[in-house]
C-alpha positions, 0 to 999 in steps of 0.5 A: 350208226349214230354220230358222236355228240360232244358237249362243252361247259355243261351243267344240269341246265345246259351246255354252252357248246354242242358239236354234232356232225361238224356243226357247232351250236352255241347257247344264247349268250348275254353280257356279264356287265348288265349296267352297260349300254347295248353296244358294250353288252353286244361287244362283250357277247361277241367276245364270248362267242369268239372264245367259245368258237375257238374252244370248238375249233372254229371261228366267226368266219365259219358262222352259218346262222345267228339269232339276235334278241334285243330288249327294245328294237329302238336299240338295234342300231347300236347293237348293229354297230357292234355287230358290223365291227365284229362280223367277218364281212366276207363270210356273213351268216344268215341272221335274224333280230327280234325284240324279246323280253330277256332274262333280266330287265337290264339284259339288253341283248342275247345272241345265239349262233351256229357255225361249221367246225 
């Protein structure tokens, strides 16, 4: 028996949310305000994550994993400041942070998470 796969905010390229077997997968998210510093970009991305998790019927306290991409590892401490202010410190996910060339030169951070529903 195949279980249902539920997709939200989909287009021909991607779905922002995919839910399967009680697990919520979010697409990689970037800030709209790409003129902002990395801390502000991270705060915007984390707000988007909260909104999408709510649509999926879950929250950041149910995060299982997070993948954080930063354009320059020297900026990681500022990203971490925003992350630490946001994350549920009693329910931290596994997390990796890697340096990567992102979609545009002014995109400083991208975050992708997986959560239990």
